[in-house]
Structure formats: C-alpha cells, structure tokens
C-alpha positions as CSV (number, residue, x, y, z in Angstrom):
1,X,0.0,0.0,0.0
2,X,2.8,2.4,0.9
3,X,4.5,1.9,-2.4
4,X,1.3,2.8,-4.3
5,X,0.7,5.9,-2.1
6,X,4.3,7.0,-2.7
7,X,3.7,6.8,-6.5
8,X,0.5,8.8,-6.2
9,X,2.2,11.4,-4.1
10,X,4.9,11.9,-6.8
11,X,2.2,12.1,-9.5
12,X,0.1,14.6,-7.6
13,X,3.0,16.4,-5.9
14,X,1.5,15.7,-2.5
15,X,3.5,16.8,0.6
16,X,2.8,13.7,2.8
17,X,1.6,10.2,2.6
18,X,-1.9,9.8,4.3
19,X,-0.8,6.8,6.4
20,X,-1.4,7.2,10.2
21,X,0.9,4.3,11.2
22,X,1.7,0.7,10.9
23,X,-0.4,-2.3,11.9
24,X,0.4,-6.0,12.1
25,X,-1.3,-9.2,13.2
26,X,-0.3,-12.6,14.6
27,X,-1.9,-15.7,15.9
28,X,-0.7,-17.3,19.2
29,X,-2.0,-20.3,21.0
30,X,-1.4,-22.8,23.7
31,X,-0.5,-26.3,22.5
32,X,0.6,-28.9,25.0
33,X,0.9,-26.3,27.8
34,X,3.3,-24.2,25.7
35,X,2.5,-20.7,24.2
36,X,3.4,-20.7,20.5
37,X,3.6,-17.8,18.2
38,X,2.2,-18.0,14.6
39,X,0.6,-21.4,14.8
40,X,0.7,-23.3,11.5
41,X,-2.4,-25.3,10.4
42,X,-1.5,-28.5,12.1
43,X,-0.7,-26.8,15.4
44,X,-3.8,-24.6,15.2
45,X,-6.1,-27.6,14.7
46,X,-4.7,-29.2,17.9
47,X,-4.3,-26.1,20.0
48,X,-6.1,-25.8,23.4
49,X,-6.4,-22.1,23.0
50,X,-6.3,-19.9,19.9
51,X,-5.8,-16.1,20.1
52,X,-5.5,-13.6,17.3
53,X,-4.0,-10.2,18.0
54,X,-3.9,-7.0,15.8
55,X,-1.9,-4.0,17.1
56,X,-0.7,-0.6,15.9
57,X,2.9,0.6,15.9
58,X,1.9,2.7,18.9
59,X,1.3,-0.5,20.9
60,X,-2.5,-0.1,20.8
61,X,-4.8,-3.0,20.2
62,X,-7.1,-3.1,17.2
63,X,-8.4,-6.6,17.9
64,X,-8.0,-9.4,20.4
65,X,-10.0,-12.5,19.6
66,X,-9.5,-15.7,21.5
67,X,-11.2,-19.0,22.1
68,X,-10.6,-21.8,24.5
69,X,-10.9,-24.5,21.8
70,X,-10.3,-27.5,24.0
71,X,-10.0,-25.9,27.5
72,X,-10.4,-22.7,29.3
73,X,-7.3,-20.5,30.1
74,X,-6.2,-18.4,33.0
75,X,-5.5,-14.7,33.1
76,X,-1.8,-15.5,33.5
77,X,-1.9,-17.6,30.3
78,X,-3.8,-14.7,28.5
79,X,-1.1,-12.2,29.6
80,X,1.6,-14.6,28.4
81,X,-0.1,-15.0,25.0
82,X,-0.6,-11.2,24.7
83,X,3.1,-10.6,25.6
84,X,4.2,-13.2,23.0
85,X,1.9,-11.7,20.4
86,X,3.1,-8.2,21.1
87,X,6.8,-9.3,20.8
88,X,6.0,-11.0,17.5
89,X,4.1,-7.9,16.2
90,X,7.1,-5.8,17.2
91,X,9.3,-8.0,15.0
92,X,6.9,-7.7,12.1
93,X,6.7,-3.9,12.4
94,X,10.5,-3.6,12.6
95,X,10.8,-5.7,9.3
96,X,8.1,-3.5,7.7
97,X,10.1,-0.4,8.6
98,X,13.3,-1.9,7.2
99,X,11.5,-2.8,4.0
100,X,10.2,0.7,3.5
101,X,13.2,2.7,4.6
C-alpha cells in the first residue's frame, strides 16, 4: 500500500503520505501447555487455546479475539499470550520499517 501511495504522491505532488501508522497481526496459542507464536495449520487444529491479536505501531490494540478451543485458560496464560503476540508484532513492524526505509 505504501508503495502505491508513494507513486500517487509523486504524480500529484502531495506533501505527505496519508498513512497514520503501521499495523500487524499474529496468531498465538497454547499447545501442550506451551505458548506458541504463529501457529501453523497442524498446530492450530490441535491447540487448546487460539488467540488472534492485531496491534498498531503505537502498541495499541485493534483486535484481540480468543477461544478456548479445547480448554479454558487463565488470566496468567492470557497475559503470556498477549506478551508473546506483542513481541511477534514488534518484529513484524521492525521488518516493515526496514523494507520501506
């Protein structure tokens, strides 16, 4: 998207790109009592808990959606999943910035 906006800006001589910030999303889950980032299909289909997290580059949440697929989960487990997701999103956002710098 940013590349397309950059081209339009050049064509129309705009002074700034109308992007407010970055966003990224990951899935995280609990499988065999272990928190796992970015579950693949085989892991996701066996996970006890599945959580999707979307965040901005300002560390704000856009979405948190989770389900105890096979069992319920504790607040401590939720906090660990959110921390793991946040760390993964930070890595994605860093890579996005490297790509567009």
